[in-house]
VODREN-502558 format. One record per residue: residue in one letter; x, y, z of N, C-alpha, C in turn. Coordinates in steps of 0.05 Angstrom, whole numbers, plus 5000, padded with zeros to 4 digits. Layout:
N
AXYZXYZXYZ ...
REM end
This chain:
185
M456244834505454545014519457945274532 T456545524522459745724537458245814555 D460445904579460846034595460546264595 T458746404616457746584607458246844627 S459746734656461546894678463547064663 P462147374682465147554673466547434676 P470047554668472347594679473047554704 V475247374716474847384744475847714747 W477347884730478648114727476148374730 Q473148304731472348584724470348614743 L469748734749468548884785465448834779 R464348724801461748664805460448824820 L457448874824456249104848455848924868 T456748704863457048424887459648484910 D461448654890463848664916463448804928 L462249004923462249314941461149174972 W459648744978460748785002462848845024 W464648784999467748615005468648895030 L467549195028468049385041466449315071 L466349095081466349095098467548915127 A469448775105472548765104474248955123 F473149225108475249385117475449315142 P475049285174475949285180480349055183 L479148865165481348615166483448745146 Y483448865110483949035112484949265129 Q485549425138486549555159488649495172 T487549205182489849145201491548935186 F490848865168493348785148495948925134 G493249225124496649475124497249625147 T496349645164497149705197499849565201 I499849295196501449095210503749215186 R503249215157505149325138506449505153 H504449675145505449875151507249925186 E505649815203508349885219510049735222 G510349575216511349275207515549405192 S515049555177516549675167518349925181 H517550055195517650235208519550115236 A518049815239519849755258522449655249 V522149545226525549355220527549635209 A525949825191527749995186528750155218 A528750145237528850285263531250105270 K529949885273531749615280534449615260 L534349665240536949655215537949845233 E537450175230538950405242539950455271 G538750165277541050115317538150215324 A536550205334533450245351533049985367 T533149975396531549745407528549845401 I527049655391524149685393523149665415 T520349765423519149755449516949635450 N516549865430513149765440511649785403 F510849615389508549475368505849405372 V504149595355501149575372499849595340 P500149355332498649295307494449445305 Y494249515314490449585323489749895328 P487849925333488050245341487550295363 Q487950515359488650675399489750925400 T488951075421489251355428491551345438 Q493151175455496151245477497451435469 T497451445441499151655443498451915434 G495951935452494852175454492752345424 R493052175414491852135386490251835374 F489051815361488351715337489751555325 T490351335335492651255296491450945300 W492350825277491650585272492850415287 G495650425288497750285299499750525314 Y501750425328503450545321506750495334 T509050355332511950305346513450535346 A514450415376515550595396518250475389 W521250695398523750445397525150695413 T528450575424529450785434532050815418 G534450945423535650805424538250925385 G538750875378539650805348540451075342 S539351115308539451405316537551385274 P534251315278532551255254533051645251 G533251515225533051815206530851705197 W532051945163529251925145528451535138 F530351415133529351115122527851145146 T527551025169525150935178522151035190 D522551315181519751615183518651415145 A521251415126519351415095519651005092 A519750865106520350605090516950455101 P515250565111512750385098510950535074 Y512050755065512050835031513250645012 L516050635022517250485009516850135001 V516250125028515149795023511349815011 D510950035013508650064999507950024965 L510750264959512150124928513149854923 L515449674937516049434930512249204935 W510649284955508749064957506549114937 F505549314933505449534908507149194874 A508249364871509049234858509948924844 I509648804876510348524870507248454867 F505148514882502048454868501248584850 F501548714829502348884806501448534790 F505548474802506248324778505447924774 V504547934815501947624810499247684792 L498747944798496347954785495448004757 T498747984751498048044726499647894703 R500647734719502347404706500547134711 I498847154727497146914735495246944728 R493546704719491746674695489546604723 W488546834742486346734756483646584750 T482846404763480646304762477646344788 N479346444808477546504824477946744825 H474447034829473647224825475247374859 L473747164872475147284902476747364914 I479447164909481847134914482847394884 W482947434868483447444859483447824864 L480147924871478948124867480248314911 N480848084936481748044952485148054954 L487047954933489247984925488948274919 A487648344902487048714889487548954927 I484248884928485949014948487549044963 I488448844977491248795001493048894983 G493848804965496348974945496749094925 L494449274913493649484895492349654913 L490449764921489449964941489750004968 S490449834974492149885010494750065003 P495949974986498250174972497550534979 L495950524954495650784944494050854965 V491750784997490350775006492850965027 N494150855037496550875060497351065041 S499651075014499951305022499951545020 L497151665008495751794997494751955026 A493651745039493151955059495251915084 A497251845076499051895087500952165087 W500252205072501852445054499752715043 L497952715047495852935050496453045078 G495052775104496252775125498352935135 G500452915122503953015128504453315123 A502353355096502753515071501053705090 F497953755096496453815107495353915133 G496453585143495153545175496753705187 S496753375210498453315235502253325225 N502253525248505653545248506853205252 Q505453095261505652925286506252665260 T504552635244504152375215507852355198 D508052015201509952015184511652185163 V510552265139511052405132512452725132 A510352865152512053015161513853055177 K514552975187516852785207518452885189 W517552575158520152625136520852875118 L518353045118520253235101520153475126 V521553495153522953625162526153445156 K525553245149528853255152529653235112 D527953145109528853225070527653375057 P528853545049527253725022524353695012 D523453855001519353844999519253734981 A520553874970521253804933521353374934 I523853354957523753104943521452844951 V520453004972519352714987515852874967 H515153024963512153144948513253054918 L515452994916515652884887515652604882 Y516052414903516552074911512952124916 F511652254940508752164943508152294908 L509052444892507152464871506752274849 L510152134856510251924823509451634831 T509351484855508151254860505251404861 C504151544881501251554873500351564847 S501551644835499851674818500951354786 A503151324798503751104788501850864791 Y501350864828498750724832496650724816 V494750944813493150974801492050874768 I496150884755494550834725495150684720 A497250444747498050164745493649974749 L492250104767490250044783488350074752 V488150194735487250224717487550044688 A489549944691491449864677490149624682 I489949514706489849364700487049164700 L483749474715481349394710481349354683 W482549504664480549494636483349344622 R485449044644486948984627489048954607 V489949234615491349294596494149054577 P495748994611498848734616496248594591 Q494048464593493448194578493048314558 R491848524549490948564515494648604506 V496448714522498448744513500148454505 A500648354522500547974524499047934499 D496647884495496947794477495747944449 A496248134449498348274423501548174412 I501648114427505548004421506147634412 A503847654439503547204429503247104406 P502047344387500947264358504047284340 L505647404358509047484337511547194341 D509947114367512446914372511546674356 
REM end
């Protein structure tokens, strides 16, 4: 008797139910985002005065969370930290999802959402919001501190890499390459 269940990495129509878990995914993403601001500001000598990882309007506008600090000299690194962490986070999860033979689809799917899709959504939304929206966003502040071309090039390259890697994972390109190389060993 053969196993007819689809491969663990293959998306299913029933996976759309996981959209209901968006608040949970958003909370993980906000903690990652605001936590990286906090760590970067601390590294640049600031004192963290407020860390809010949930939706609020205390800053005069809606945000998913915020980090406030005093002192030190936080610069572009503090503004850019969430997007640098997004890149590192994505790379780690890409490695984990493509190097381990997963047998549980739900675990694989949730790791892919938290580790791959979340950084793409965070970076892309922040880039577009900073370039075309509010001047109070991290990216808008980063654009003031560094040449526009560098900031836009960073987001263009990373967001493109995220999309290409997601397509590669869903098409199982890393596994196909490994399978093609294995007979050569």
